[in-house]
C-alpha positions, -999 to 999 in steps of 0.1 A, spaced: 6 364 36 -9 337 15 8 305 4 -4 287 -27 4 251 -35 -4 236 -68 -25 205 -69 2 184 -85 26 192 -57 0 182 -31 -6 149 -49 31 142 -50 36 150 -14 7 128 -4 19 99 -24 54 102 -9 39 102 26 18 71 18 49 54 3 68 61 35 41 45 56 39 15 33 76 10 33 78 12 71 50 -13 74 67 -36 48 99 -35 68 80 -45 100 60 -73 83 91 -87 66 106 -98 99 75 -116 112 57 -149 108 34 -146 77 7 -166 95 2 -136 117 -13 -118 87 -40 -143 78 -70 -123 64 -92 -135 92 -70 -116 117 -71 -78 124 -35 -75 113 -43 -93 81 -73 -71 74 -52 -40 81 -25 -52 56 -51 -59 29 -66 -24 35 -32 -8 30 -26 -29 -1 -60 -18 -15 -51 18 -8 -18 14 -26 -35 -1 -56 -61 27 -57 -34 53 -55 -14 36 -83 -45 36 -104 -51 73 -98 -15 79 -110 -24 61 -142 -11 26 -136 -29 -7 -143 -36 -16 -107 -47 -52 -114 -69 -72 -90 -70 -66 -53 -68 -97 -31 -95 -96 -4 -87 -128 16 -63 -156 20 -37 -172 42 -10 -150 57 16 -156 30 -8 -146 3 -17 -114 23 20 -105 28 27 -111 -9 -3 -90 -20 9 -62 2 44 -63 -11 31 -64 -47 9 -34 -41 38 -14 -26 60 -23 -56 32 -12 -80 28 21 -63 66 26 -63 66 20 -101 36 43 -107 50 72 -86 
């Protein structure tokens, strides 16, 4: 037996999985001290990487992804991440 999945279905499923991970991370980050996520820390770099992934995915879905923040104090990193998640939500 062969199962065929159309490419559009795969993209939608992948985007939904990514959005779940991003929202779970956003919930975790919201309750912590933003200084923990300074771009010079491993956690800050991880958050910026996830934000960049969200923006790239939104761009692939046809949205204007804007500019990716690559460094900054913790509050800037957290705001960048939240903005990228919101952008992807709007694009999906």
